KOLLUM-730387 format. One line per 2 residues: their letters; for each residue y, z negated, x of C-alpha. Coordinates in steps of 0.1 Angstrom, whole numbers, plus 5000, padded with zeros to 4 digits. Layout:
KOLLUM-730387
a	Y,Z,X  ... $
***
This chain:
KOLLUM-730387
mk	4899,5049,5259  4882,5053,5225 $
kk	4910,5034,5207  4936,5054,5225 $
al	4919,5086,5216  4918,5075,5180 $
lf	4955,5067,5180  4963,5101,5195 $
lk	4941,5117,5169  4959,5100,5141 $
ig	4993,5110,5156  4980,5145,5158 $
is	4968,5146,5122  5002,5132,5110 $
av	5021,5158,5131  4999,5187,5118 $
li	5003,5176,5082  5041,5173,5085 $
yl	5042,5207,5102  5022,5223,5074 $
if	5045,5207,5048  5076,5220,5064 $
lk	5061,5255,5068  5060,5255,5030 $
ip	5095,5240,5024  5127,5242,5045 $
fs	5134,5209,5063  5171,5216,5059 $
ev	5168,5213,5021  5150,5180,5023 $
sq	5175,5167,5049  5204,5176,5026 $
tl	5188,5156,4998  5183,5126,5022 $
lk	5220,5128,5033  5231,5123,4997 $
vh	5211,5091,4992  5228,5061,4974 $
wg	5225,5032,4998  5230,5005,4972 $
fl	5199,5017,4952  5180,5021,4985 $
ll	5187,4985,4994  5174,4974,4960 $
al	5142,4995,4967  5139,4976,5000 $
lf	5143,4943,4982  5115,4950,4957 $
fi	5092,4963,4985  5097,4930,5003 $
is	5089,4911,4971  5057,4932,4967 $
kv	5046,4922,5002  5054,4885,4997 $
la	5032,4886,4966  5005,4905,4985 $
ay	5006,4877,5012  5001,4851,4985 $
rl	4972,4871,4970  4955,4871,5004 $
qy	4961,4833,5007  4941,4828,4975 $
fw	4912,4847,4990  4915,4826,5022 $
rs	4912,4795,5001  4882,4808,4983 $
ig	4863,4807,5017  4877,4773,5028 $
vh	4905,4786,5050  4937,4767,5043 $
ls	4969,4781,5058  5005,4771,5051 $
hs	5026,4796,5032  5049,4801,5062 $
yn	5020,4807,5086  5002,4830,5062 $
lk	5033,4851,5056  5040,4855,5094 $
ly	5003,4865,5099  5006,4890,5071 $
ll	5037,4906,5087  5019,4908,5120 $
gm	4990,4925,5102  5014,4950,5086 $
fy	5028,4958,5121  4993,4963,5135 $
nl	4981,4983,5104  5010,5007,5109 $
fl	5009,5012,5146  4973,5005,5157 $
pg	4946,5031,5155  4922,5029,5125 $
gi	4946,5016,5100  4928,4982,5098 $
gg	4940,4967,5131  4960,4940,5112 $
da	4930,4930,5091  4908,4928,5122 $
yk	4933,4906,5140  4937,4882,5110 $
gy	4899,4879,5107  4896,4873,5145 $
lv	4923,4846,5145  4908,4828,5114 $
kk	4873,4831,5129  4885,4814,5162 $
tf	4898,4784,5143  4877,4778,5112 $
et	4839,4775,5110  4837,4803,5085 $
pt	4809,4829,5086  4822,4864,5096 $
kk	4806,4879,5065  4829,4857,5043 $
if	4860,4865,5063  4852,4902,5060 $
ga	4845,4898,5023  4878,4880,5016 $
ll	4898,4908,5035  4878,4936,5018 $
vd	4882,4922,4983  4919,4917,4989 $
rl	4923,4953,4998  4901,4965,4969 $
sg	4922,4944,4945  4953,4964,4955 $
ll	4934,4997,4953  4921,4987,4918 $
ll	4956,4981,4905  4969,5014,4920 $
sv	4941,5031,4900  4948,5012,4869 $
fs	4986,5020,4869  4978,5056,4877 $
al	4955,5058,4847  4980,5040,4825 $
la	5008,5064,4834  4985,5094,4829 $
ai	4974,5080,4795  5010,5079,4783 $
gi	5010,5116,4783  5039,5121,4806 $
he	5029,5157,4811  5013,5182,4787 $
il	4986,5190,4813  4974,5154,4811 $
sp	4975,5150,4774  4939,5163,4766 $
fr	4925,5136,4789  4944,5107,4775 $
cl	4913,5090,4760  4895,5093,4793 $
fv	4923,5076,4811  4925,5048,4786 $
la	4887,5043,4788  4888,5043,4826 $
ip	4911,5012,4828  4888,4986,4813 $
lg	4857,5003,4827  4872,5003,4862 $
il	4881,4966,4860  4846,4957,4847 $
vy	4829,4977,4875  4851,4960,4901 $
yl	4845,4926,4886  4807,4930,4885 $
gv	4807,4945,4921  4827,4915,4934 $
kk	4804,4891,4915  4773,4907,4931 $
my	4786,4911,4966  4812,4884,4971 $
py	4807,4858,4944  4826,4831,4963 $
tl	4858,4850,4956  4854,4848,4918 $
av	4871,4814,4916  4904,4832,4924 $
fw	4896,4865,4908  4921,4864,4879 $
ka	4949,4847,4899  4945,4875,4926 $
fa	4944,4901,4898  4977,4888,4884 $
ls	4993,4889,4918  4980,4925,4923 $
vg	4998,4934,4891  5030,4919,4905 $
vq	5025,4937,4937  5022,4971,4920 $
vs	5050,4965,4895  5073,4956,4924 $
ql	5064,4987,4943  5069,5008,4912 $
va	5103,4993,4908  5110,5000,4945 $
af	5099,5037,4939  5121,5038,4908 $
fi	5152,5027,4928  5143,5053,4955 $
lw	5145,5080,4928  5178,5066,4916 $
al	5190,5066,4952  5182,5103,4954 $
gq	5201,5109,4921  5169,5116,4902 $
nq	5170,5102,4867  5147,5126,4848 $
ei	5109,5129,4848  5106,5095,4864 $
gm	5071,5089,4850  5057,5119,4867 $
yl	5073,5111,4901  5059,5075,4898 $
lv	5024,5089,4890  5025,5111,4921 $
fl	5038,5081,4941  5008,5060,4929 $
is	4983,5087,4937  4999,5092,4972 $
si	4995,5054,4978  4958,5057,4970 $
va	4955,5087,4995  4975,5068,5021 $
vi	4949,5040,5021  4925,5064,5039 $
pl	4932,5056,5076  4935,5091,5089 $
ti	4972,5091,5098  4999,5068,5112 $
gg	5010,5046,5083  4999,5073,5058 $
ig	5027,5096,5069  5017,5132,5065 $
sr	4989,5125,5039  5014,5109,5016 $
el	5039,5137,5019  5012,5163,5014 $
tf	5001,5146,4982  5037,5146,4970 $
ly	5041,5183,4978  5010,5194,4959 $
ga	5017,5168,4931  5052,5182,4927 $
qw	5038,5218,4926  5012,5208,4900 $
la	5036,5189,4877  5065,5213,4883 $
ld	5087,5186,4900  5115,5192,4924 $
yk	5097,5193,4958  5128,5183,4978 $
ta	5131,5151,4958  5094,5144,4960 $
ia	5092,5148,4998  5124,5128,5003 $
ms	5110,5100,4981  5079,5099,5002 $
ll	5098,5098,5035  5121,5071,5023 $
ff	5092,5050,5012  5076,5054,5046 $
fi	5108,5044,5063  5111,5013,5041 $
ta	5075,5004,5049  5080,5009,5086 $
sv	5113,4989,5087  5095,4959,5071 $
si	5064,4963,5091  5082,4964,5124 $
tg	5095,4929,5118  5060,4917,5125 $
mv	5065,4929,5161  5082,4895,5168 $
yh	5048,4878,5164  5032,4903,5187 $
fr	5054,4894,5216  5056,4857,5206 $
pl	5020,4852,5195  5013,4829,5166 $
pe	4995,4797,5175  4960,4792,5162 $
pg	4961,4778,5127  4952,4742,5125 $
kn	4920,4734,5105  4939,4708,5084 $
tk	4968,4732,5076  4978,4727,5040 $
***
């Protein structure tokens, strides 16, 4: 009952946020923008989003190996897809991570603390690169309102990486063996998602102020990590709305971009439903 109540709460929060957004902007205007979408560019956005998730699955595999859990590439990717499905549709936003940890714990003689650490550091690695790319775009001075803080944004990048590294070294030292490999994959993940966002903008016919839209996209991705809504829908759109107002962007394009990214995320995540109805076998301890 508690889980069901949490799920309904998340649905309610998403619905309220969407309602508040469309109190401020007419849905008809956003729908007209969506109807003009270029499907070729949207398919390219889907392709790069899929690439980002494949890279993210490989990143998690490195963290699995750091704690002695050896899964085949195929099994790990299927498990990652199932995790995406659970993360999107189960309450709490971490249902997929919990299931992955449960399945690994059942098979491998690995302490729960290490499994939790591997999953947490994997998530934080993605969050770190979201923050790094956000600071990098802001440091470029893509908007005059950000220019006075350029030095702070530049300083924040190495400082953030150092703090993250020292934190991981202190709390989860066993993951340091794969730290830089995972970091490189995190760069690939975020670059791929930025390219996907770029193609979404092109699909919407937007070819100006790209940097500012991408900055709002990155910030919205950070906000969407907070598991208050279903798949980040509502919180992401609200971030886009206020970001568009703050940076004087076209709000119709901003909201349409956010909705399209959610639909792409949902369309890929729902493929993991196959492994919900046809459960994955327990991974063998000698899986290479």
